[in-house]
C-alpha positions as CSV (number, residue, x, y, z in Angstrom):
1,M,-0.3,0.1,0.1
2,P,2.1,3.3,-1.2
3,L,1.1,5.7,2.1
4,F,1.3,9.2,0.3
5,L,1.2,11.2,3.6
6,R,0.3,10.0,6.8
7,K,0.2,13.1,9.6
8,T,-1.7,13.5,13.2
9,I,-3.1,16.6,12.9
10,A,-4.3,16.9,16.1
11,E,-4.2,14.5,19.4
12,D,-5.8,11.0,19.2
13,T,-7.0,12.9,15.1
14,V,-4.5,11.2,11.9
15,L,-4.7,11.8,8.1
16,G,-3.8,9.0,5.7
17,V,-3.6,10.3,1.7
18,W,-2.9,7.1,-0.2
19,K,-1.8,6.1,-4.1
20,I,-4.4,3.0,-4.8
21,T,-2.4,1.1,-7.0
22,E,-3.6,-2.3,-6.6
23,N,-5.8,-4.0,-8.4
24,S,-9.6,-5.3,-6.7
25,D,-8.3,-8.7,-5.9
26,E,-5.2,-7.2,-3.7
27,L,-7.4,-5.1,-1.5
28,V,-10.3,-7.5,-1.0
29,A,-6.9,-9.8,0.2
30,K,-6.6,-7.1,2.8
31,L,-9.9,-6.8,4.5
32,Q,-12.1,-8.8,6.3
33,L,-15.7,-8.8,4.8
34,K,-19.1,-9.9,5.4
35,Q,-21.7,-10.7,2.9
36,Q,-23.7,-6.7,3.3
37,E,-20.5,-5.6,2.4
38,I,-19.4,-8.1,-0.6
39,N,-22.8,-7.9,-2.0
40,L,-22.5,-3.9,-1.8
41,F,-19.2,-4.4,-3.6
42,D,-20.7,-6.9,-6.1
43,S,-23.1,-4.5,-6.9
44,F,-20.3,-1.6,-8.0
45,K,-20.0,-1.8,-11.8
46,N,-16.8,0.6,-12.2
47,E,-14.0,-1.0,-11.7
48,T,-12.4,2.6,-10.0
49,R,-15.1,2.6,-7.9
50,K,-14.7,-1.0,-6.7
51,R,-11.0,0.1,-6.0
52,T,-11.9,3.5,-4.5
53,W,-14.0,1.7,-1.8
54,L,-12.0,-0.5,-0.9
55,G,-8.8,1.1,-0.9
56,S,-10.1,3.9,1.3
57,R,-11.5,0.6,3.7
58,V,-7.5,-0.5,3.7
59,L,-6.5,2.9,4.1
60,V,-8.6,2.7,7.7
61,R,-7.2,-0.8,9.1
62,E,-3.8,1.5,8.3
63,L,-4.6,4.2,10.6
64,M,-6.1,2.4,13.4
65,G,-3.3,-0.4,13.3
66,T,-5.5,-3.2,13.6
67,S,-6.2,-6.3,11.8
68,S,-9.2,-6.9,13.6
69,Y,-12.8,-6.7,11.7
70,I,-13.8,-3.0,11.6
71,D,-17.5,-2.9,10.7
72,L,-17.6,0.5,8.7
73,Q,-21.2,1.4,7.4
74,A,-22.9,4.7,6.3
75,D,-25.6,6.3,8.9
76,E,-29.0,7.5,7.5
77,Y,-27.6,10.6,5.9
78,N,-25.0,8.6,4.0
79,R,-21.9,9.4,5.8
80,P,-19.3,6.5,7.0
81,V,-19.4,5.2,10.6
82,I,-17.1,2.9,12.3
83,I,-19.7,0.8,14.6
84,N,-17.3,-1.1,17.3
85,F,-14.7,1.1,17.1
86,P,-15.1,4.6,19.1
87,H,-13.5,6.7,15.9
88,E,-15.3,9.4,14.3
89,L,-13.9,9.0,10.6
90,S,-14.4,11.1,7.2
91,I,-13.1,9.6,3.5
92,S,-12.5,11.3,0.5
93,H,-11.1,9.7,-3.4
94,S,-10.3,11.1,-6.8
95,Y,-9.2,9.1,-8.9
96,D,-6.3,7.0,-7.6
97,F,-6.4,9.1,-4.3
98,A,-8.4,8.4,-1.3
99,A,-8.0,10.0,1.6
100,V,-8.7,9.3,5.7
101,V,-9.2,11.2,8.6
102,L,-9.8,9.2,11.6
103,S,-10.4,11.0,15.7
104,K,-11.3,9.2,18.6
105,N,-12.3,12.5,19.8
106,K,-14.0,14.9,17.0
107,C,-16.6,15.2,14.6
108,I,-14.1,15.6,11.0
109,G,-14.5,16.0,7.6
110,V,-11.9,15.9,4.6
111,D,-11.8,16.2,0.8
112,I,-9.0,15.5,-1.5
113,E,-9.5,16.6,-5.3
114,V,-6.9,15.6,-8.2
115,V,-6.3,19.5,-10.2
116,K,-8.6,20.0,-13.3
117,D,-9.4,23.0,-15.2
118,K,-12.7,22.1,-15.4
119,I,-13.6,23.6,-11.9
120,E,-14.0,26.6,-13.6
121,R,-17.6,25.6,-15.0
122,I,-19.0,24.9,-11.7
123,K,-17.2,27.9,-9.6
124,N,-20.9,30.1,-9.6
125,K,-22.8,26.7,-7.7
126,F,-20.2,27.0,-5.0
127,L,-18.8,30.1,-4.3
128,T,-20.4,33.8,-4.3
129,D,-19.4,36.7,-6.0
130,V,-17.2,38.1,-3.2
131,E,-15.8,34.2,-2.8
132,L,-14.6,34.9,-6.6
133,D,-13.2,38.1,-6.2
134,F,-10.2,37.4,-4.4
135,M,-9.5,34.5,-6.5
136,Q,-7.0,35.8,-9.2
137,G,-3.7,35.4,-11.1
138,P,-1.7,32.2,-11.9
139,D,-3.1,30.1,-8.9
140,R,-6.8,30.6,-9.3
141,I,-7.9,27.2,-10.6
142,K,-5.8,25.8,-7.4
143,Q,-7.5,28.4,-5.1
144,L,-11.2,27.0,-6.2
145,Y,-10.1,23.7,-5.4
146,V,-8.9,25.1,-2.0
147,C,-12.2,26.6,-1.5
148,W,-14.4,22.8,-3.0
149,C,-12.4,21.1,-0.8
150,A,-12.7,23.4,2.3
151,K,-16.7,23.5,1.7
152,E,-16.5,19.7,1.2
153,A,-15.1,18.9,4.2
154,L,-17.6,20.8,6.4
155,Y,-19.8,19.0,4.4
156,K,-19.2,15.6,5.7
157,L,-18.3,17.5,9.3
158,Y,-21.5,18.5,9.3
159,G,-22.9,15.1,8.0
160,K,-26.6,15.5,7.5
161,K,-28.1,17.0,4.1
162,A,-29.7,20.4,3.1
163,L,-26.5,22.7,3.7
164,S,-25.9,24.5,0.5
165,F,-22.2,25.5,-0.6
166,K,-22.9,28.5,-1.8
167,D,-25.4,29.9,0.4
168,D,-24.2,28.3,3.9
169,M,-20.6,28.6,4.2
170,R,-18.3,31.6,3.8
171,I,-14.7,31.7,2.4
172,Y,-13.0,34.3,3.3
173,P,-10.0,36.0,1.5
174,F,-6.7,34.0,2.0
175,E,-3.2,34.2,0.0
176,Y,-2.5,31.0,-1.8
177,N,0.7,30.1,-0.6
178,V,2.6,26.2,-1.9
């Protein structure tokens, strides 16, 4: 498992990012899946979806450092929850990358995206004119992604539906530094 990043971001809170290079069979071999999970996995038609679903679960296991079964389910809002461990978690994936943040004592959210110009087409759906005004220059696309990921992570942290990225969340001007 090629772990791209493992970082403790707060006490009892860890972030992991991983590039998924394994095929589905290799990933399944690293997990303990119950029949309900196998049925869900089998329902996915897209191989990339299968690999990201499995890969994010392998990453959870890696970050928790356990060989025990991890009962990872979705709550009524489709937010991932671990039933048999006292952890909060958030999962994200984009193309061949997966990100997981785990915490024993905090509600959390994470988002990861591969940077592409296509975000320009949807910027008005998640940002106000005021938010768009401060994003200028050669890093504009990256700034748009920072804003998208921040709002997506907050949406996941909130954990419920009916939250508008554009109307209910604000990004204040920031200087983009890499």
